[in-house]
C-alpha positions as a printed NumPy array, in Angstrom:
array([[ -93.704,  -99.045,    8.979],
       [ -93.372,  -99.899,   12.654],
       [ -90.489, -101.889,   14.116],
       [ -91.506, -103.178,   17.536],
       [ -88.778, -103.895,   20.079],
       [ -89.419, -107.193,   21.816],
       [ -86.673, -107.546,   24.429],
       [ -84.982, -109.929,   24.962],
       [ -86.205, -111.632,   21.778],
       [ -85.275, -109.014,   19.151],
       [ -87.246, -106.903,   16.673],
       [ -89.834, -108.918,   14.752],
       [ -89.228, -110.637,   12.427],
       [ -85.526, -110.486,   13.405],
       [ -84.925, -112.642,   16.464],
       [ -81.973, -113.421,   18.695],
       [ -80.737, -116.959,   18.085],
       [ -81.355, -116.886,   14.322],
       [ -78.68 , -118.232,   12.011],
       [ -77.011, -115.969,    9.463],
       [ -79.268, -117.273,    6.67 ],
       [ -82.389, -116.807,    8.806],
       [ -81.354, -113.238,    9.671],
       [ -80.767, -112.397,    5.999],
       [ -84.224, -113.759,    5.142],
       [ -85.823, -111.847,    8.041],
       [ -84.493, -108.429,    6.969],
       [ -85.025, -108.977,    3.241],
       [ -88.523, -107.522,    3.543],
       [ -86.95 , -104.218,    4.593],
       [ -84.751, -103.923,    1.508],
       [ -81.601, -105.513,    0.153],
       [ -79.636, -106.901,    3.118],
       [ -75.887, -106.428,    3.403],
       [ -73.729, -109.071,    5.046],
       [ -70.282, -108.444,    6.491],
       [ -68.456, -111.533,    7.7  ],
       [ -65.685, -110.763,   10.191],
       [ -63.752, -113.943,   10.751],
       [ -65.06 , -117.412,   11.232],
       [ -67.513, -116.708,   14.04 ],
       [ -68.677, -113.113,   13.598],
       [ -70.942, -111.4  ,   11.087],
       [ -73.296, -108.453,   10.726],
       [ -76.488, -108.395,    8.683],
       [ -77.608, -104.842,    7.865],
       [ -80.704, -103.289,    6.37 ],
       [ -82.136,  -99.796,    6.252],
       [ -85.961,  -99.621,    6.264],
       [ -86.769,  -96.048,    5.22 ],
       [ -83.419,  -94.795,    6.521],
       [ -83.512,  -96.429,    9.971],
       [ -80.356,  -98.509,   10.316],
       [ -80.828, -102.09 ,   11.514],
       [ -78.029, -104.535,   12.281],
       [ -78.238, -108.136,   13.409],
       [ -75.009, -108.934,   15.228],
       [ -73.588, -112.452,   15.243],
       [ -70.755, -112.081,   17.732],
       [ -68.493, -115.024,   18.342],
       [ -70.93 , -117.702,   17.251],
       [ -73.3  , -118.899,   14.558],
       [ -76.425, -117.058,   15.765],
       [ -77.714, -113.508,   16.282],
       [ -76.694, -112.215,   19.724],
       [ -78.122, -108.68 ,   19.454],
       [ -80.079, -106.335,   17.204],
       [ -79.161, -102.645,   17.011],
       [ -81.183,  -99.833,   15.402],
       [ -80.119,  -96.237,   14.583],
       [ -82.093,  -93.145,   13.723],
       [ -81.302,  -91.912,   10.178],
       [ -79.436,  -88.844,   11.403],
       [ -79.315,  -85.095,   11.265],
       [ -82.155,  -83.494,    9.331],
       [ -83.442,  -86.808,    7.945],
       [ -87.039,  -87.891,    8.134],
       [ -88.375,  -91.421,    8.224],
       [ -91.884,  -92.816,    8.239],
       [ -90.538,  -95.885,   10.094],
       [ -91.152,  -95.798,   13.84 ],
       [ -89.278,  -97.906,   16.386],
       [ -91.602,  -98.718,   19.268],
       [ -90.975,  -99.86 ,   22.826],
       [ -94.173, -100.766,   24.613],
       [ -95.984,  -98.148,   22.511],
       [ -93.381,  -95.382,   22.91 ],
       [ -91.628,  -94.04 ,   19.806],
       [ -87.978,  -94.652,   20.779],
       [ -86.526,  -92.033,   18.427],
       [ -89.451,  -89.587,   18.652],
       [ -89.863,  -89.381,   22.434],
       [ -87.425,  -87.181,   24.391],
       [ -84.992,  -89.466,   26.234],
       [ -85.954,  -88.111,   29.656],
       [ -89.607,  -89.046,   28.978],
       [ -88.706,  -92.407,   27.424],
       [ -86.696,  -93.396,   30.514],
       [ -89.307,  -91.988,   32.935],
       [ -92.01 ,  -94.113,   31.261],
       [ -89.75 ,  -97.168,   31.409],
       [ -89.271,  -96.6  ,   35.159],
       [ -93.043,  -96.191,   35.579],
       [ -93.408,  -99.686,   34.06 ],
       [ -91.239, -100.984,   36.897],
       [ -88.052, -101.324,   34.857],
       [ -84.715, -100.26 ,   36.326],
       [ -83.121,  -97.604,   34.134],
       [ -79.37 ,  -97.276,   34.677],
       [ -78.245,  -93.796,   33.612],
       [ -74.949,  -93.903,   35.521],
       [ -73.265,  -93.589,   32.106],
       [ -75.484,  -90.872,   30.595],
       [ -74.272,  -91.444,   27.032],
       [ -75.06 ,  -95.186,   27.28 ],
       [ -78.16 ,  -95.759,   29.437],
       [ -79.304,  -99.358,   29.857],
       [ -82.347, -101.237,   31.076],
       [ -80.549, -104.442,   32.062],
       [ -83.532, -106.463,   33.24 ],
       [ -85.217, -105.853,   29.886],
       [ -81.987, -106.301,   27.875],
       [ -81.984, -102.853,   26.263],
       [ -79.105, -100.437,   25.745],
       [ -79.312,  -96.932,   24.321],
       [ -76.874,  -94.421,   22.9  ],
       [ -77.156,  -90.692,   23.509],
       [ -74.039,  -89.64 ,   21.679],
       [ -73.435,  -88.172,   18.223],
       [ -71.231,  -85.627,   16.522],
       [ -74.209,  -84.36 ,   14.514],
       [ -75.76 ,  -80.95 ,   15.032],
       [ -79.004,  -81.929,   16.761],
       [ -81.017,  -80.515,   19.693],
       [ -79.339,  -81.169,   23.051],
       [ -80.438,  -80.977,   26.669],
       [ -78.856,  -78.876,   29.443],
       [ -76.143,  -81.545,   29.966],
       [ -75.165,  -81.416,   26.285],
       [ -76.633,  -84.838,   25.458],
       [ -78.903,  -85.381,   22.456],
       [ -82.543,  -84.835,   23.506],
       [ -83.468,  -88.125,   21.848],
       [ -81.682,  -91.466,   21.853],
       [ -79.63 ,  -92.043,   18.71 ],
       [ -79.582,  -95.862,   18.838],
       [ -81.093,  -98.771,   20.715],
       [ -79.787, -102.3  ,   21.119],
       [ -81.763, -105.41 ,   22.098],
       [ -79.537, -108.061,   23.634],
       [ -80.106, -111.372,   25.326],
       [ -79.902, -112.167,   29.013],
       [ -76.708, -110.726,   30.564],
       [ -75.689, -109.132,   27.24 ],
       [ -74.816, -105.824,   28.909],
       [ -72.45 , -107.433,   31.391],
       [ -69.821, -107.7  ,   28.667],
       [ -70.923, -105.128,   26.085],
       [ -71.762, -101.925,   27.928],
       [ -69.896, -102.103,   31.211],
       [ -66.601, -101.928,   29.338],
       [ -67.615,  -99.376,   26.71 ],
       [ -65.354,  -96.35 ,   26.651]])
């Protein structure tokens, strides 16, 4: 299976702006969805196509504000690929993934190496894990461990204040 990132719209068929019910229906094709409601205006819809974690985040309102995907983890294989403009997000070394993004004309902000972002494309990445996985010379995982698709200006409040 291929999950294609489509920033800033989401990951088809899961789209930003969907209601909770629409998000549940969208991920149902990937397996039994799990819903966690956190208060009146926040919820998470989760699924796990072939071990790749997928979450639709409804943060402070009735619609999906972001979609986050995680690689299955240490020593786990998955036939599901997460693609960004043809690049395998979890199978391409991070340095190459970000170099290719820059070659496309995107600004890649690596000022916080554990949380690189491509703000103009509404993408955020994580290069942090406690798992025993291959690391580069700086001690960071060689591959990104998660990717988040957010809407316009999403990273202004999500990633700039991340600790």
